[in-house]
N, C-alpha and C positions, 0 to 999 in steps of 0.2 A: 330373693334369691333361692335357688332350688338347692336343697340340702344334698351333698354327695357323700356316698359311702363306698364309693369305688373309684379308682384310678381311671383315667387322668383327672387331675384336679389342677387348678392354676398354681402359679408359682407363688412363693411367699417367704416368710422369716419364721424364724425360732424365737420362743420365748422360755425363759426359766426362772419363774418367779418363786419357787418354793422356799428358797433359803432367806428371803428378805422380808423384814417386818411383818412375820407370820403370813406372808403372802397378800398383803395389803399393799398393793403398788399401784403405781400411775402407768396404765399401758399406753397412754398417749395415743388413743385411736383417733382423734381428731387430727393429729399430725400425720400418722400413718395414711389416713384417707386422702392426704395431698400426693400420695405416691402411688399411682395407679397400677403399677406392676406388681404391688403386693395385694394378693387376694386370698391367701390361706396362710394360717398360722399353726405351726407344730408346737403344742404345748407340753413340755416336759414336766411330769407330776411325780413327785416323790410319794412313796406309799402312805405315808401319814397325812398328806395334803389333800384328802377327800373334800372336806368341807369348803376350804377356799377355792378348790378346783371347780366346784359347781358354778361359783361366781365368774371364775375366769374364762369357762367354756361358754356360758350364757353372755357374757359381755362381749367376747369375740363374735359369736353368732348374732347378737344384737346389732353389733356395728357392721354387719354383712360380710364375715369373713368365714371361709371355709376352715373347718378344724380338723387337725390331725392330733389325737390325744395319744400321748406316750407314757407308759409306765417307766420311770427313771428311779432306779434304786442305785444310788451313788457307789455303796460298797460293794455292788455286784457287777459292775462294768467289767467286761473281759472275763467274768466267770465261766468256768467249764461244769459247773453243777447243775444238771437238769432239774434239780429241785427248785432252783431260783426262777426257772421258767414256770414250773407248776404253780408256785406262790404267785408269780405275776398273773398267770391265767385265772387263779382263784380270785385274785384282787379284782379282775375284770368282772367276773362273775358276780361278786358281790357289790360292786359299784357301778357298772355300767348304767343301769336305770337311774341310780342316783345322781349321776353326773349329767344326766338329761338326754343321753343318747344323740342319735343324728350327728355324728362324728365317724371319722376312721380311725380304727385302732391300731396303733403301732405296738405290738405285743409287749415288748421290751427294748430299752435303749442298749444296744452294743453287748447283747449276749454273746459269749463264747471268744475263745482265744483263737490264735492262728493255727494252734497244732490240733485242733478237731479234725477228724475224718468226716467226710459227707455223711457217711452212716450215722455216726454220733450226733451231728447237727440235726438230721432229720429224727432220729429215735428221740430227742429232747423235745422237738417241735411238735412231733405228731400228738401226744396226750395233751399238751397244753392248747393246741388249737381246738381240739374236740371239747375241752371244756368251756372254751369261750363261745363255741357254737350254740351253747344253751341259752345264750343271751342276745346273740349278735350274728347277722347274716352276711354282713358287708365284706369287703376285701380286709383282710388282715396284713399289715405291714410287717414283715420280718427283716431285721437288720442283718447284713452280711456279718460272719463272724470276723474276728481279728479287729475289733472296733470299728465295725462297719466297712472294712476294706478288702477282705479276703474273697474275691469274687468267685475263684475256682471252686472252693468248698461249696458255696452256696449254689452256684450253678449245677454242680454234680449231685448236690442232695434233692434238688427239685424233683426229679421223677421218684424219689423215695418218699416224698411228703404226700400222705393221703389226701388231704383236703388241698385241692389245687385253686382255691379262691384266695390266693395270696398274692402280695407284691413285694419285691426285693428292694432294699433300700441301701444305697451306698453313703458313706460319709467320706468327703474327699477335702483333705487338707494338704498344706505344703509338705508334710512328712508322710503321706499316706504311703502304705507298704502292703502288697498284696501277699505276703508271706515268703515270697521269693525274690521280689524284685520291686522297684518302684511302681506304685499304682500308675495305670495309663488308660488311654483310650481303649486298648485292647481289653482292659477289664470291664469297661463299660460294654463293649461288644460280647463279651462273655455272658454277662447276665441276660442281656437283652436276647440272645440267642435261645435262651430258655423258653420264650414265648409268653412269659409272665409280665405284668405290668411292672416297671421299674422307675424309680425316683432316686434323686440325690437328696437324702434327708437332712444332711448338714453339709457345708462347704465354707471355706475361708482360708485365709492366709496364715493360719495358726502352725506353729511348729512345737509340739510337746516333746518329741523325741529326736532332737538333733542328731543327724547322721544315719538315721535309718532309710533316708530317701529324700529326694528332693522332686516332688511330684509337680507337674505343671498343672497346678490345681485350676487356674484360670481356664487354661485350654481344655481340661477334662469337662469343666461346667459347660462351657461353650458347646462342646461336642455334645454332651448329654442333651442339652437344650434343643441342638439340630436334629437329634435323634427323637425328639418328642418327649423327653422325660421331664417330669415336674423337678423343679429344683427349689430347695428350701434354704436360704441363707443363715449363716450363725454369725451373730445373733441380734435381734432388735434390742433386747436387754436381759440381763440376768447372767452374763459371763462374769465370772470372778477375777479375770485377767485382762479386763480392758478391751476386749474384743466385742464392743457394743455400738450399734448403730445410732444409738441416741444416747445423750447426756443430760444430767447426771446419771451414773449407773444407779441401779436400785440398791447396791451396796452401800453406795455414798448418801444418797437422799431417795428413799424409795417413792416418796410422793412429790418430788421436785417438778418444777417446769421443764418439760423435756424439749430439747432441741436436737438437730442432727449433729453428730459427732464427726471428728476427722476421719473415722473409720467407715462412715456412712457410704460414701460413694464407691468404694472398693467393693462392697456386697451389692449395692442397689444396681451398680453398673452391669453386674452380672444378671441380674434380673431382666434388665431391659436390653440386654444383649451387647453391651458395650466391652 
């Protein structure tokens, strides 16, 4: 396998192992390998999980998967504090080599609320990206603000971001909202018009905020794929609310004998184009 540190990369699934059994979980790679549409794993890493994360990344790569490694600080999702991005960048400075390198960095999961200006978004990302460049030269994935959904802010911010070796990541769910309307195909077009590589870093039928919008998430993912974007489903395992493609969940039995769950086909079908 050729190690990739730039987009595009093949489609895949998310993993969120930090919260279960100190990160000692069964990833069920032999099972995953029977589903050829999965070629990439996006691994969410809490900042205190460096030691197990070295194993997670090595295990994924050893089984032939491309890796997007994501700094995921649960308490800072949706934060508008630029210092959170600086802390994430410093974490990458300190740990990129320890984690083994040879993966794509997703700087921070879902930093930024809906009410940021493009200027504030760019001003927060510019120093953080500069810090990471001391250890890493590949594409840096930055999530759209507004929980990965506000395409307009990110698109308008791109010309203000000094380092253009970036990729934009949208998170598409049943309740996705772009700050003024339900997330739609037009939002995908909006980020693609920047000329930057774009991907769907998370997707699924999840509705955390009922009433905020009823996004055609499946149609948007299909459209993104048609446009050549990488799509990464939520999630193989590690979701605390039952949206796991395999069973048992790591919450219930982190080392159990894994099998496809009833949720599996809803996500895998989008990877294969159904």
